[in-house]
MARDRENDREN-871958 format. One record per residue: x, y, z of N, C-alpha, C, O, CB in turn; residue number from 1. Coordinates in steps of 0.001 Angstrom, whole numbers, plus 500000, padded with zeros to 6 digits. Glycine has a CB too. Layout:
// MARDRENDREN-871958
REC, X, Y, Z, X, Y, Z, X, Y, Z, X, Y, Z, X, Y, Z, NUM
...
This chain:
// MARDRENDREN-871958
REC, 492278, 054412, 458001, 492047, 055104, 456741, 493393, 055363, 456052, 494364, 055787, 456678, 491276, 056438, 456974, 1
REC, 493411, 055100, 454774, 494589, 055390, 453973, 494292, 056580, 453074, 493135, 056850, 452752, 495016, 054155, 453138, 2
REC, 495325, 057282, 452675, 495199, 058424, 451775, 495440, 057953, 450343, 496355, 057176, 450071, 496198, 059559, 452164, 3
REC, 494594, 058444, 449433, 494697, 058099, 448018, 494533, 059352, 447178, 493916, 060331, 447599, 493642, 057041, 447627, 4
REC, 495095, 059300, 445989, 494835, 060312, 444967, 494049, 059643, 443855, 494413, 058569, 443376, 496166, 060948, 444423, 5
REC, 492978, 060286, 443456, 492149, 059795, 442365, 492151, 060856, 441275, 491679, 061973, 441488, 490691, 059469, 442845, 6
REC, 492679, 060508, 440116, 492673, 061410, 438963, 491682, 060855, 437955, 491786, 059701, 437537, 494108, 061560, 438330, 7
REC, 490725, 061679, 437569, 489713, 061281, 436585, 489824, 062176, 435369, 490031, 063384, 435489, 488284, 061352, 437186, 8
REC, 489686, 061582, 434207, 489550, 062343, 432963, 488104, 062171, 432530, 487646, 061063, 432253, 490570, 061853, 431835, 9
REC, 487398, 063286, 432479, 485969, 063271, 432190, 485741, 063770, 430768, 486495, 064601, 430262, 485184, 064139, 433212, 10
REC, 484706, 063259, 430140, 484368, 063580, 428751, 484363, 065102, 428532, 483771, 065830, 429329, 482986, 062980, 428379, 11
REC, 485007, 065587, 427477, 485149, 067033, 427290, 483880, 067751, 426840, 483786, 068969, 426991, 486217, 067290, 426298, 12
REC, 482910, 067037, 426298, 481728, 067695, 425750, 480597, 067877, 426759, 479516, 068335, 426390, 481223, 066914, 424584, 13
REC, 480822, 067531, 428011, 479782, 067689, 429022, 479611, 069159, 429394, 480580, 069917, 429443, 480114, 066859, 430270, 14
REC, 478367, 069548, 429654, 478140, 070901, 430142, 478437, 070944, 431641, 478757, 069920, 432245, 476680, 071362, 429850, 15
REC, 478331, 072128, 432237, 478711, 072336, 433628, 477893, 071464, 434595, 478451, 070912, 435544, 478544, 073803, 433988, 16
REC, 476593, 071337, 434368, 475758, 070569, 435290, 476053, 069072, 435208, 476084, 068391, 436233, 474282, 070823, 434998, 17
REC, 476268, 068557, 434004, 476585, 067139, 433849, 477968, 066827, 434425, 478172, 065771, 435024, 476522, 066734, 432365, 18
REC, 478910, 067747, 434240, 480261, 067597, 434792, 480199, 067552, 436319, 480790, 066672, 436944, 481180, 068757, 434322, 19
REC, 479482, 068503, 436912, 479347, 068530, 438371, 478573, 067321, 438886, 478842, 066833, 439983, 478653, 069817, 438814, 20
REC, 477618, 066839, 438103, 476875, 065644, 438484, 477767, 064411, 438550, 477623, 063585, 439451, 475743, 065405, 437510, 21
REC, 478691, 064285, 437594, 479615, 063148, 437602, 480553, 063235, 438807, 480835, 062223, 439448, 480431, 063100, 436286, 22
REC, 481031, 064433, 439112, 481914, 064621, 440266, 481163, 064320, 441567, 481705, 063679, 442468, 482478, 066065, 440290, 23
REC, 479915, 064787, 441659, 479121, 064535, 442857, 478841, 063045, 443044, 478785, 062557, 444173, 477808, 065307, 442787, 24
REC, 478668, 062328, 441942, 478430, 060887, 442014, 479665, 060174, 442572, 479541, 059275, 443404, 478067, 060325, 440619, 25
REC, 480841, 060572, 442119, 482084, 059975, 442613, 482267, 060306, 444095, 482637, 059437, 444885, 483301, 060477, 441789, 26
REC, 482008, 061565, 444474, 482129, 061954, 445880, 481120, 061199, 446746, 481419, 060872, 447895, 481928, 063472, 446035, 27
REC, 479945, 060921, 446215, 478949, 060149, 446938, 479392, 058714, 447175, 479173, 058165, 448255, 477646, 060161, 446189, 28
REC, 480019, 058098, 446163, 480527, 056736, 446326, 481600, 056686, 447397, 481668, 055733, 448173, 481079, 056204, 445003, 29
REC, 482442, 057716, 447438, 483510, 057752, 448434, 482922, 057875, 449832, 483356, 057176, 450748, 484477, 058918, 448156, 30
REC, 481948, 058747, 450006, 481345, 058915, 451335, 480521, 057691, 451739, 480474, 057350, 452921, 480460, 060168, 451361, 31
REC, 479874, 057028, 450786, 479120, 055811, 451085, 480028, 054671, 451531, 479613, 053798, 452293, 478317, 055381, 449869, 32
REC, 481273, 054684, 451049, 482231, 053638, 451416, 482898, 053936, 452757, 483754, 053170, 453200, 483296, 053488, 450327, 33
REC, 482524, 055026, 453402, 483109, 055369, 454691, 484321, 056266, 454596, 485047, 056428, 455576, 483478, 054137, 455412, 34
REC, 484553, 056849, 453437, 485702, 057721, 453244, 485298, 059178, 453202, 484141, 059531, 453429, 486431, 057356, 451975, 35
REC, 486279, 060016, 452907, 486020, 061446, 452793, 486910, 062045, 451714, 488005, 061552, 451445, 486250, 062156, 454144, 36
REC, 486421, 063117, 451101, 487192, 063845, 450097, 487901, 064979, 450818, 487261, 065901, 451325, 486277, 064385, 448929, 37
REC, 489238, 064907, 450860, 490018, 065922, 451558, 490207, 067172, 450701, 490193, 068292, 451213, 491375, 065356, 451961, 38
REC, 490383, 066974, 449392, 490629, 068104, 448498, 490138, 067745, 447102, 490309, 066615, 446645, 492140, 068486, 448473, 39
REC, 489532, 068712, 446436, 489064, 068547, 445062, 489707, 069643, 444233, 489567, 070827, 444539, 487494, 068603, 444966, 40
REC, 490410, 069248, 443189, 491121, 070211, 442348, 490767, 069943, 440888, 491110, 068891, 440348, 492668, 070125, 442572, 41
REC, 490089, 070883, 440254, 489725, 070761, 438838, 490842, 071384, 438013, 491078, 072590, 438086, 488340, 071451, 438532, 42
REC, 491524, 070562, 437232, 492631, 071046, 436404, 492143, 071659, 435099, 492869, 072421, 434461, 493597, 069912, 436107, 43
REC, 490937, 071336, 434705, 490387, 071901, 433482, 490589, 071004, 432271, 490952, 069832, 432379, 491003, 073238, 433220, 44
REC, 490340, 071600, 431120, 490370, 070875, 429851, 491799, 070842, 429320, 492456, 071876, 429198, 489416, 071528, 428815, 45
REC, 492270, 069627, 429004, 493630, 069456, 428490, 493642, 068447, 427351, 492760, 067597, 427227, 494585, 069006, 429612, 46
REC, 494656, 068572, 426541, 494827, 067661, 425412, 495408, 066344, 425908, 496321, 066329, 426734, 495740, 068288, 424326, 47
REC, 494869, 065232, 425395, 495350, 063908, 425756, 496562, 063541, 424905, 496713, 064040, 423790, 494234, 062861, 425590, 48
REC, 497411, 062683, 425420, 498599, 062257, 424682, 498224, 061396, 423477, 498919, 061402, 422461, 499549, 061484, 425605, 49
REC, 497122, 060657, 423595, 496642, 059824, 422497, 495120, 059753, 422589, 494538, 060106, 423615, 497282, 058391, 422542, 50
REC, 494489, 059301, 421532, 493033, 059239, 421473, 492511, 058162, 422420, 492967, 057018, 422396, 492559, 058966, 420032, 51
REC, 491545, 058550, 423251, 490897, 057629, 424177, 489402, 057743, 423943, 488834, 058828, 424071, 491273, 057939, 425674, 52
REC, 488757, 056627, 423597, 487330, 056611, 423271, 486964, 057695, 422259, 485955, 058385, 422408, 486502, 056788, 424538, 53
REC, 487781, 057831, 421249, 487591, 058779, 420139, 487646, 060243, 420592, 487109, 061116, 419911, 486258, 058512, 419456, 54
REC, 488284, 060518, 421727, 488406, 061885, 422228, 489871, 062295, 422245, 490742, 061499, 422595, 487789, 062014, 423642, 55
REC, 490137, 063539, 421864, 491495, 064079, 421875, 491748, 064964, 423091, 492897, 065290, 423387, 491753, 064868, 420602, 56
REC, 490676, 065361, 423807, 490784, 066206, 424988, 489972, 065600, 426117, 489135, 064724, 425902, 490311, 067644, 424687, 57
REC, 490234, 066083, 427327, 489468, 065644, 428479, 489529, 066684, 429578, 490417, 067535, 429591, 489979, 064302, 428989, 58
REC, 488592, 066614, 430492, 488562, 067504, 431646, 489154, 066740, 432831, 488606, 065723, 433255, 487096, 068003, 431956, 59
REC, 490263, 067228, 433356, 490984, 066536, 434420, 490503, 067000, 435790, 490255, 068185, 436009, 492492, 066766, 434282, 60
REC, 490376, 066036, 436715, 489972, 066310, 438090, 490850, 065477, 439012, 491031, 064279, 438795, 488453, 065995, 438317, 61
REC, 491398, 066124, 440054, 492190, 065435, 441070, 491437, 065469, 442379, 491020, 066534, 442835, 493593, 066075, 441225, 62
REC, 491258, 064296, 442994, 490613, 064196, 444306, 491592, 063547, 445270, 492075, 062444, 445013, 489278, 063379, 444230, 63
REC, 491889, 064218, 446376, 492655, 063614, 447464, 491632, 063067, 448444, 490838, 063823, 449004, 493641, 064652, 448156, 64
REC, 491647, 061756, 448656, 490620, 061114, 449461, 491239, 060265, 450564, 492380, 059815, 450459, 489716, 060257, 448582, 65
REC, 490466, 060059, 451617, 490799, 059119, 452683, 489765, 058004, 452613, 488562, 058250, 452698, 490818, 059816, 454109, 66
REC, 490251, 056774, 452456, 489366, 055619, 452289, 489896, 054421, 453059, 491106, 054289, 453242, 489213, 055265, 450803, 67
REC, 489005, 053545, 453514, 489481, 052251, 454004, 490039, 051452, 452819, 489499, 051540, 451717, 488328, 051461, 454724, 68
REC, 491101, 050682, 453025, 491709, 049949, 451899, 490747, 049005, 451190, 490898, 048761, 449993, 492893, 049160, 452388, 69
REC, 489769, 048473, 451899, 488833, 047537, 451272, 487849, 048245, 450332, 487213, 047587, 449509, 488061, 046777, 452347, 70
REC, 487716, 049556, 450438, 486746, 050295, 449638, 487261, 050657, 448249, 486476, 051069, 447395, 486347, 051544, 450360, 71
REC, 488555, 050514, 448009, 489097, 050913, 446705, 488608, 050011, 445579, 488434, 050474, 444451, 490616, 050899, 446745, 72
REC, 488384, 048739, 445866, 487899, 047817, 444828, 486497, 048208, 444379, 486197, 048176, 443185, 487904, 046360, 445346, 73
REC, 485641, 048577, 445321, 484288, 048998, 444977, 484275, 050300, 444208, 483497, 050465, 443268, 483454, 049136, 446220, 74
REC, 485142, 051235, 444609, 485246, 052511, 443897, 485755, 052283, 442478, 485271, 052906, 441533, 486178, 053484, 444651, 75
REC, 486723, 051399, 442333, 487267, 051062, 441021, 486184, 050491, 440111, 486102, 050850, 438937, 488419, 050062, 441161, 76
REC, 485367, 049616, 440648, 484297, 049015, 439849, 483248, 050052, 439455, 482769, 050042, 438321, 483635, 047872, 440622, 77
REC, 482887, 050943, 440374, 481909, 051983, 440049, 482437, 052941, 438993, 481701, 053326, 438086, 481527, 052757, 441301, 78
REC, 483704, 053331, 439098, 484285, 054255, 438120, 484387, 053622, 436742, 484262, 054311, 435729, 485663, 054713, 438579, 79
REC, 484611, 052327, 436699, 484747, 051631, 435419, 483475, 051746, 434582, 483541, 051804, 433354, 485086, 050159, 435651, 80
REC, 482317, 051777, 435246, 481050, 051789, 434521, 480379, 053159, 434483, 479262, 053275, 433978, 480116, 050800, 435137, 81
REC, 481027, 054192, 435000, 480490, 055542, 434914, 480808, 056098, 433532, 481975, 056290, 433190, 481071, 056456, 436037, 82
REC, 479793, 056351, 432755, 479947, 056700, 431342, 480776, 057970, 431088, 481621, 057947, 430193, 478593, 056872, 430731, 83
REC, 480582, 059068, 431820, 481356, 060278, 431505, 482853, 060169, 431796, 483631, 060967, 431272, 480800, 061430, 432275, 84
REC, 483276, 059210, 432609, 484692, 059075, 432947, 485397, 058306, 431834, 485083, 057146, 431570, 484877, 058357, 434320, 85
REC, 486356, 058970, 431184, 487118, 058337, 430105, 488212, 057458, 430680, 488353, 056299, 430289, 487723, 059395, 429166, 86
REC, 488991, 058005, 431613, 490069, 057272, 432278, 490131, 057726, 433728, 489684, 058820, 434072, 491442, 057498, 431561, 87
REC, 490694, 056866, 434573, 490894, 057211, 435975, 492091, 056429, 436508, 492499, 055418, 435938, 489614, 056913, 436814, 88
REC, 492636, 056917, 437603, 493753, 056218, 438241, 493703, 056496, 439745, 493658, 057649, 440173, 495130, 056668, 437630, 89
REC, 493712, 055434, 440530, 493741, 055536, 441979, 495130, 055146, 442446, 495590, 054037, 442176, 492648, 054640, 442638, 90
REC, 495809, 056061, 443153, 497140, 055762, 443664, 497189, 056022, 445163, 496513, 056915, 445676, 498208, 056601, 442933, 91
REC, 497986, 055241, 445847, 498159, 055403, 447282, 499198, 056490, 447546, 500206, 056582, 446845, 498578, 054065, 447943, 92
REC, 498942, 057312, 448567, 499866, 058383, 448927, 500552, 057989, 450214, 499895, 057611, 451185, 499134, 059754, 449075, 93
REC, 501853, 058074, 450228, 502625, 057712, 451428, 502623, 058838, 452427, 503221, 058715, 453497, 504063, 057350, 451063, 94
């Protein structure tokens, strides 16, 4: 298992239940791939540096996860098509 950081920017207009639903969906994909979420940190609503999908703000979430290296491609593909996620970045932690 390798350690990764996943930062997601989620649509700012979502209510609490839809926001938590998107986070739970991402956590479910991680657990289905054989990984685990070590830490979940909600940074809250912040202004974006530039407009992304016609949005000036986003809700930031940081997930520290442990995943097999082969599972990152599947997670990347799932995140790409998850509608509430505006942007995301998966980085390896040394």
